[in-house]
Short mmCIF file of the C-alpha atoms (twelve columns), coordinates in Angstrom:
data_MODEL
# 
_entry.id   MODEL 
# 
loop_
_atom_site.group_PDB 
_atom_site.id 
_atom_site.type_symbol 
_atom_site.label_atom_id 
_atom_site.label_alt_id 
_atom_site.label_comp_id 
_atom_site.label_asym_id 
_atom_site.label_seq_id 
_atom_site.Cartn_x 
_atom_site.Cartn_y 
_atom_site.Cartn_z 
_atom_site.pdbx_PDB_model_num 
ATOM 1   C CA . UNK A 1   -76.741  -50.354 -9.624  1 
ATOM 2   C CA . UNK A 2   -79.672  -47.849 -9.158  1 
ATOM 3   C CA . UNK A 3   -79.088  -44.951 -6.990  1 
ATOM 4   C CA . UNK A 4   -80.863  -41.523 -6.044  1 
ATOM 5   C CA . UNK A 5   -79.449  -38.390 -7.735  1 
ATOM 6   C CA . UNK A 6   -81.619  -35.203 -6.848  1 
ATOM 7   C CA . UNK A 7   -84.146  -37.294 -5.073  1 
ATOM 8   C CA . UNK A 8   -84.863  -39.445 -8.163  1 
ATOM 9   C CA . UNK A 9   -84.287  -43.323 -8.237  1 
ATOM 10  C CA . UNK A 10  -82.245  -43.805 -11.296 1 
ATOM 11  C CA . UNK A 11  -79.135  -45.417 -12.638 1 
ATOM 12  C CA . UNK A 12  -75.649  -44.105 -13.546 1 
ATOM 13  C CA . UNK A 13  -75.982  -45.133 -17.326 1 
ATOM 14  C CA . UNK A 14  -79.610  -43.174 -17.437 1 
ATOM 15  C CA . UNK A 15  -77.887  -40.115 -15.742 1 
ATOM 16  C CA . UNK A 16  -74.902  -40.100 -18.155 1 
ATOM 17  C CA . UNK A 17  -77.566  -40.139 -21.204 1 
ATOM 18  C CA . UNK A 18  -79.576  -37.262 -19.504 1 
ATOM 19  C CA . UNK A 19  -76.450  -35.258 -18.927 1 
ATOM 20  C CA . UNK A 20  -76.193  -34.209 -22.685 1 
ATOM 21  C CA . UNK A 21  -79.183  -31.874 -22.006 1 
ATOM 22  C CA . UNK A 22  -77.047  -29.930 -19.336 1 
ATOM 23  C CA . UNK A 23  -74.329  -29.162 -22.197 1 
ATOM 24  C CA . UNK A 24  -73.965  -26.925 -25.461 1 
ATOM 25  C CA . UNK A 25  -76.074  -29.965 -27.216 1 
ATOM 26  C CA . UNK A 26  -79.433  -28.041 -26.075 1 
ATOM 27  C CA . UNK A 27  -78.373  -25.098 -28.211 1 
ATOM 28  C CA . UNK A 28  -78.177  -27.278 -31.415 1 
ATOM 29  C CA . UNK A 29  -80.568  -29.887 -30.873 1 
ATOM 30  C CA . UNK A 30  -83.583  -28.604 -32.604 1 
ATOM 31  C CA . UNK A 31  -81.452  -27.826 -35.729 1 
ATOM 32  C CA . UNK A 32  -79.091  -30.931 -35.760 1 
ATOM 33  C CA . UNK A 33  -81.058  -33.780 -34.310 1 
ATOM 34  C CA . UNK A 34  -84.795  -32.682 -35.060 1 
ATOM 35  C CA . UNK A 35  -83.868  -31.049 -38.402 1 
ATOM 36  C CA . UNK A 36  -80.737  -32.859 -39.893 1 
ATOM 37  C CA . UNK A 37  -80.683  -35.973 -38.092 1 
ATOM 38  C CA . UNK A 38  -84.441  -37.025 -38.350 1 
ATOM 39  C CA . UNK A 39  -84.455  -36.449 -42.085 1 
ATOM 40  C CA . UNK A 40  -80.998  -37.526 -43.283 1 
ATOM 41  C CA . UNK A 41  -79.722  -40.211 -40.762 1 
ATOM 42  C CA . UNK A 42  -83.104  -41.463 -39.289 1 
ATOM 43  C CA . UNK A 43  -84.947  -40.916 -42.344 1 
ATOM 44  C CA . UNK A 44  -88.287  -40.126 -40.320 1 
ATOM 45  C CA . UNK A 45  -88.705  -36.154 -40.940 1 
ATOM 46  C CA . UNK A 46  -90.056  -34.366 -37.836 1 
ATOM 47  C CA . UNK A 47  -92.393  -31.980 -39.644 1 
ATOM 48  C CA . UNK A 48  -93.952  -34.618 -41.745 1 
ATOM 49  C CA . UNK A 49  -94.265  -37.692 -39.059 1 
ATOM 50  C CA . UNK A 50  -93.416  -36.768 -35.299 1 
ATOM 51  C CA . UNK A 51  -94.822  -33.278 -34.762 1 
ATOM 52  C CA . UNK A 52  -98.187  -33.840 -36.317 1 
ATOM 53  C CA . UNK A 53  -98.489  -37.169 -34.135 1 
ATOM 54  C CA . UNK A 54  -97.630  -35.155 -31.150 1 
ATOM 55  C CA . UNK A 55  -99.942  -32.074 -31.830 1 
ATOM 56  C CA . UNK A 56  -102.839 -34.418 -32.814 1 
ATOM 57  C CA . UNK A 57  -102.920 -36.246 -29.416 1 
ATOM 58  C CA . UNK A 58  -102.828 -33.668 -26.718 1 
ATOM 59  C CA . UNK A 59  -105.955 -34.171 -24.436 1 
ATOM 60  C CA . UNK A 60  -106.904 -32.190 -21.437 1 
ATOM 61  C CA . UNK A 61  -104.155 -33.274 -18.800 1 
ATOM 62  C CA . UNK A 62  -100.941 -34.152 -20.800 1 
ATOM 63  C CA . UNK A 63  -97.646  -35.410 -19.556 1 
ATOM 64  C CA . UNK A 64  -94.494  -34.944 -22.013 1 
ATOM 65  C CA . UNK A 65  -91.775  -37.281 -20.998 1 
ATOM 66  C CA . UNK A 66  -88.263  -36.639 -22.127 1 
ATOM 67  C CA . UNK A 67  -89.066  -32.847 -22.974 1 
ATOM 68  C CA . UNK A 68  -85.757  -32.456 -24.935 1 
ATOM 69  C CA . UNK A 69  -85.668  -28.661 -25.875 1 
ATOM 70  C CA . UNK A 70  -89.571  -28.084 -25.760 1 
ATOM 71  C CA . UNK A 71  -89.612  -28.129 -29.393 1 
ATOM 72  C CA . UNK A 72  -92.810  -30.139 -29.852 1 
ATOM 73  C CA . UNK A 73  -94.640  -28.131 -27.149 1 
ATOM 74  C CA . UNK A 74  -93.402  -24.857 -28.734 1 
ATOM 75  C CA . UNK A 75  -94.681  -25.718 -32.027 1 
ATOM 76  C CA . UNK A 76  -98.096  -27.259 -31.130 1 
ATOM 77  C CA . UNK A 77  -100.065 -24.471 -29.991 1 
ATOM 78  C CA . UNK A 78  -101.247 -26.134 -26.743 1 
ATOM 79  C CA . UNK A 79  -104.405 -24.688 -25.726 1 
ATOM 80  C CA . UNK A 80  -104.265 -22.674 -22.144 1 
ATOM 81  C CA . UNK A 81  -106.953 -25.119 -20.898 1 
ATOM 82  C CA . UNK A 82  -104.664 -28.280 -21.039 1 
ATOM 83  C CA . UNK A 83  -103.024 -29.064 -17.764 1 
ATOM 84  C CA . UNK A 84  -99.372  -29.764 -18.920 1 
ATOM 85  C CA . UNK A 85  -96.887  -31.612 -16.947 1 
ATOM 86  C CA . UNK A 86  -93.090  -32.010 -17.979 1 
ATOM 87  C CA . UNK A 87  -91.122  -35.082 -17.206 1 
ATOM 88  C CA . UNK A 88  -87.278  -35.587 -17.437 1 
ATOM 89  C CA . UNK A 89  -84.177  -36.626 -15.763 1 
ATOM 90  C CA . UNK A 90  -82.628  -33.080 -16.897 1 
ATOM 91  C CA . UNK A 91  -83.614  -30.210 -14.430 1 
ATOM 92  C CA . UNK A 92  -82.246  -28.105 -17.362 1 
ATOM 93  C CA . UNK A 93  -84.268  -29.485 -20.171 1 
ATOM 94  C CA . UNK A 94  -87.340  -29.319 -18.067 1 
ATOM 95  C CA . UNK A 95  -86.459  -25.428 -17.292 1 
ATOM 96  C CA . UNK A 96  -85.818  -24.785 -21.183 1 
ATOM 97  C CA . UNK A 97  -89.007  -26.671 -22.097 1 
ATOM 98  C CA . UNK A 98  -91.097  -24.879 -19.774 1 
ATOM 99  C CA . UNK A 99  -89.975  -21.615 -20.821 1 
ATOM 100 C CA . UNK A 100 -90.064  -22.458 -24.502 1 
ATOM 101 C CA . UNK A 101 -93.575  -23.828 -23.962 1 
ATOM 102 C CA . UNK A 102 -94.896  -20.463 -22.855 1 
ATOM 103 C CA . UNK A 103 -96.644  -22.422 -19.935 1 
ATOM 104 C CA . UNK A 104 -95.325  -20.930 -16.598 1 
ATOM 105 C CA . UNK A 105 -98.113  -23.012 -14.830 1 
ATOM 106 C CA . UNK A 106 -96.680  -26.299 -16.200 1 
ATOM 107 C CA . UNK A 107 -96.064  -29.020 -13.534 1 
ATOM 108 C CA . UNK A 108 -92.483  -30.375 -13.365 1 
ATOM 109 C CA . UNK A 109 -91.405  -34.056 -12.574 1 
ATOM 110 C CA . UNK A 110 -87.918  -35.494 -12.340 1 
ATOM 111 C CA . UNK A 111 -88.436  -39.234 -13.243 1 
ATOM 112 C CA . UNK A 112 -86.478  -42.436 -14.485 1 
ATOM 113 C CA . UNK A 113 -89.416  -44.040 -16.538 1 
ATOM 114 C CA . UNK A 114 -87.644  -47.494 -15.689 1 
ATOM 115 C CA . UNK A 115 -88.736  -46.766 -12.086 1 
ATOM 116 C CA . UNK A 116 -92.599  -46.962 -10.904 1 
ATOM 117 C CA . UNK A 117 -94.317  -43.637 -11.552 1 
ATOM 118 C CA . UNK A 118 -93.939  -41.420 -8.565  1 
ATOM 119 C CA . UNK A 119 -97.349  -39.875 -7.758  1 
ATOM 120 C CA . UNK A 120 -96.641  -36.066 -7.919  1 
ATOM 121 C CA . UNK A 121 -97.865  -34.456 -4.473  1 
ATOM 122 C CA . UNK A 122 -100.528 -31.701 -5.489  1 
ATOM 123 C CA . UNK A 123 -100.450 -32.588 -9.087  1 
ATOM 124 C CA . UNK A 124 -102.266 -34.799 -11.351 1 
ATOM 125 C CA . UNK A 125 -101.827 -38.422 -10.786 1 
ATOM 126 C CA . UNK A 126 -103.603 -39.659 -14.110 1 
ATOM 127 C CA . UNK A 127 -103.178 -38.181 -17.595 1 
ATOM 128 C CA . UNK A 128 -105.327 -38.842 -20.639 1 
ATOM 129 C CA . UNK A 129 -102.303 -38.128 -22.918 1 
ATOM 130 C CA . UNK A 130 -98.781  -38.865 -22.813 1 
ATOM 131 C CA . UNK A 131 -95.779  -38.264 -25.014 1 
ATOM 132 C CA . UNK A 132 -92.542  -39.945 -25.149 1 
ATOM 133 C CA . UNK A 133 -90.688  -39.021 -28.342 1 
ATOM 134 C CA . UNK A 134 -87.061  -40.257 -28.593 1 
ATOM 135 C CA . UNK A 135 -87.009  -41.644 -25.078 1 
ATOM 136 C CA . UNK A 136 -86.421  -45.501 -25.415 1 
ATOM 137 C CA . UNK A 137 -83.210  -45.514 -27.317 1 
ATOM 138 C CA . UNK A 138 -81.737  -43.395 -24.454 1 
ATOM 139 C CA . UNK A 139 -82.720  -45.879 -22.015 1 
ATOM 140 C CA . UNK A 140 -80.215  -48.291 -20.774 1 
ATOM 141 C CA . UNK A 141 -80.293  -51.881 -21.262 1 
ATOM 142 C CA . UNK A 142 -81.572  -54.411 -24.020 1 
ATOM 143 C CA . UNK A 143 -85.135  -53.660 -25.451 1 
ATOM 144 C CA . UNK A 144 -86.446  -56.658 -23.287 1 
ATOM 145 C CA . UNK A 145 -85.744  -54.769 -20.126 1 
ATOM 146 C CA . UNK A 146 -86.773  -51.315 -21.547 1 
ATOM 147 C CA . UNK A 147 -90.509  -52.599 -21.978 1 
ATOM 148 C CA . UNK A 148 -91.121  -52.014 -18.312 1 
ATOM 149 C CA . UNK A 149 -91.449  -48.289 -19.412 1 
ATOM 150 C CA . UNK A 150 -94.884  -49.065 -20.943 1 
ATOM 151 C CA . UNK A 151 -96.261  -50.703 -17.813 1 
ATOM 152 C CA . UNK A 152 -94.976  -47.761 -15.766 1 
ATOM 153 C CA . UNK A 153 -96.278  -45.138 -18.044 1 
ATOM 154 C CA . UNK A 154 -99.760  -46.908 -18.219 1 
ATOM 155 C CA . UNK A 155 -100.004 -46.768 -14.579 1 
ATOM 156 C CA . UNK A 156 -100.359 -43.170 -14.729 1 
ATOM 157 C CA . UNK A 157 -102.822 -42.878 -17.398 1 
ATOM 158 C CA . UNK A 158 -106.698 -42.657 -17.550 1 
ATOM 159 C CA . UNK A 159 -108.711 -45.842 -18.849 1 
ATOM 160 C CA . UNK A 160 -108.992 -44.231 -22.309 1 
ATOM 161 C CA . UNK A 161 -105.920 -42.601 -22.186 1 
ATOM 162 C CA . UNK A 162 -103.526 -42.298 -25.585 1 
ATOM 163 C CA . UNK A 163 -99.645  -42.999 -25.564 1 
ATOM 164 C CA . UNK A 164 -97.682  -41.278 -28.491 1 
ATOM 165 C CA . UNK A 165 -93.801  -41.865 -29.100 1 
ATOM 166 C CA . UNK A 166 -91.122  -42.668 -31.331 1 
ATOM 167 C CA . UNK A 167 -87.825  -44.504 -30.982 1 
ATOM 168 C CA . UNK A 168 -84.721  -44.977 -32.981 1 
ATOM 169 C CA . UNK A 169 -84.269  -48.722 -33.474 1 
ATOM 170 C CA . UNK A 170 -80.862  -50.843 -33.289 1 
ATOM 171 C CA . UNK A 171 -81.822  -54.095 -34.747 1 
ATOM 172 C CA . UNK A 172 -83.551  -55.206 -37.961 1 
ATOM 173 C CA . UNK A 173 -83.334  -51.921 -39.480 1 
ATOM 174 C CA . UNK A 174 -80.548  -50.832 -42.150 1 
ATOM 175 C CA . UNK A 175 -78.621  -47.515 -41.389 1 
ATOM 176 C CA . UNK A 176 -77.505  -45.157 -44.256 1 
ATOM 177 C CA . UNK A 177 -73.889  -43.788 -43.965 1 
ATOM 178 C CA . UNK A 178 -74.860  -40.738 -42.052 1 
ATOM 179 C CA . UNK A 179 -76.851  -42.939 -39.655 1 
ATOM 180 C CA . UNK A 180 -74.460  -45.464 -39.059 1 
ATOM 181 C CA . UNK A 181 -71.658  -43.001 -38.187 1 
ATOM 182 C CA . UNK A 182 -73.932  -41.040 -35.813 1 
ATOM 183 C CA . UNK A 183 -75.364  -44.153 -34.156 1 
ATOM 184 C CA . UNK A 184 -71.777  -45.238 -33.563 1 
ATOM 185 C CA . UNK A 185 -70.653  -42.080 -31.868 1 
ATOM 186 C CA . UNK A 186 -74.062  -41.849 -29.855 1 
ATOM 187 C CA . UNK A 187 -73.405  -45.535 -28.358 1 
ATOM 188 C CA . UNK A 188 -69.859  -44.657 -27.761 1 
ATOM 189 C CA . UNK A 189 -70.731  -41.386 -25.874 1 
ATOM 190 C CA . UNK A 190 -73.506  -43.207 -23.771 1 
ATOM 191 C CA . UNK A 191 -76.372  -40.967 -25.318 1 
ATOM 192 C CA . UNK A 192 -77.752  -44.068 -27.018 1 
ATOM 193 C CA . UNK A 193 -77.999  -47.648 -25.746 1 
ATOM 194 C CA . UNK A 194 -80.114  -49.280 -28.706 1 
ATOM 195 C CA . UNK A 195 -78.056  -51.695 -30.381 1 
ATOM 196 C CA . UNK A 196 -80.391  -54.643 -29.271 1 
ATOM 197 C CA . UNK A 197 -83.585  -52.587 -29.858 1 
ATOM 198 C CA . UNK A 198 -86.023  -54.259 -32.354 1 
ATOM 199 C CA . UNK A 199 -89.546  -53.378 -33.525 1 
ATOM 200 C CA . UNK A 200 -90.873  -56.525 -32.537 1 
ATOM 201 C CA . UNK A 201 -89.978  -56.332 -28.852 1 
ATOM 202 C CA . UNK A 202 -91.644  -52.943 -28.490 1 
ATOM 203 C CA . UNK A 203 -94.734  -53.703 -30.296 1 
ATOM 204 C CA . UNK A 204 -95.322  -57.015 -28.486 1 
ATOM 205 C CA . UNK A 205 -95.074  -54.726 -24.991 1 
ATOM 206 C CA . UNK A 206 -97.324  -52.097 -26.263 1 
ATOM 207 C CA . UNK A 207 -99.906  -54.880 -27.315 1 
ATOM 208 C CA . UNK A 208 -99.802  -56.495 -24.001 1 
ATOM 209 C CA . UNK A 209 -100.135 -53.100 -22.139 1 
ATOM 210 C CA . UNK A 210 -102.705 -51.091 -24.253 1 
ATOM 211 C CA . UNK A 211 -106.063 -52.328 -26.099 1 
ATOM 212 C CA . UNK A 212 -105.402 -50.393 -29.362 1 
ATOM 213 C CA . UNK A 213 -101.993 -49.907 -31.056 1 
ATOM 214 C CA . UNK A 214 -101.070 -48.376 -34.229 1 
ATOM 215 C CA . UNK A 215 -97.189  -48.606 -35.418 1 
ATOM 216 C CA . UNK A 216 -95.120  -47.807 -38.269 1 
ATOM 217 C CA . UNK A 217 -91.471  -48.113 -39.006 1 
ATOM 218 C CA . UNK A 218 -90.438  -45.203 -40.631 1 
ATOM 219 C CA . UNK A 219 -86.748  -45.126 -41.801 1 
ATOM 220 C CA . UNK A 220 -84.990  -46.845 -38.725 1 
ATOM 221 C CA . UNK A 221 -87.606  -45.064 -36.276 1 
ATOM 222 C CA . UNK A 222 -90.574  -47.070 -34.509 1 
ATOM 223 C CA . UNK A 223 -93.261  -44.446 -34.365 1 
ATOM 224 C CA . UNK A 224 -96.267  -45.627 -32.342 1 
ATOM 225 C CA . UNK A 225 -99.873  -44.460 -30.803 1 
ATOM 226 C CA . UNK A 226 -101.332 -46.795 -28.086 1 
ATOM 227 C CA . UNK A 227 -104.974 -46.062 -26.591 1 
ATOM 228 C CA . UNK A 228 -106.677 -47.601 -23.724 1 
ATOM 229 C CA . UNK A 229 -104.335 -48.906 -20.859 1 
ATOM 230 C CA . UNK A 230 -104.806 -52.498 -19.895 1 
ATOM 231 C CA . UNK A 231 -105.227 -52.690 -16.132 1 
ATOM 232 C CA . UNK A 232 -105.522 -55.960 -14.129 1 
# 
């Protein structure tokens, strides 16, 4: 059942996943997740695939969803002219990401992306670039229910806006030994809920909501770029 926590409409399962960013995990995330796991478990190295995708698709009004530790923001040399907004379910993650980004002027938004976009009072309600890296595999529920995220996100984008992101798949991919063990632990702890997430479901939803879609399965991760939201 959905509930409001700190004024945010969300679910207990979503809050459980976000809670890890209020813990010691924040201090090892870059080294362990973006370094070791991305390379050796998910087989999609951050520096080769994910960071360049993030850096090359930042426009004048940018929304980063699921900010983690702010690694991508810190390592992207974002121009001061970019109007930046940070969104997450973890206030601590937003605080750390804002500090590491070097942008004290960045907007902040607590938002569960399975819920409709909350137009922030006094902030930008339309963004011409949006990033959501490693968000979908943390969203509770099967892939067919998660795809509402793309509809919610496109509603806060400009007509020519670009969405980039990546997610660890759970179906139709082959884990190696490390990935299998880590995935089982993440699912048991409620950090992941992606056992039924397949590439086809997400790709179909991206194409339903955007005019131009580029996707690639790298290791066990789906990496995507979508341009031009489709509006009724």
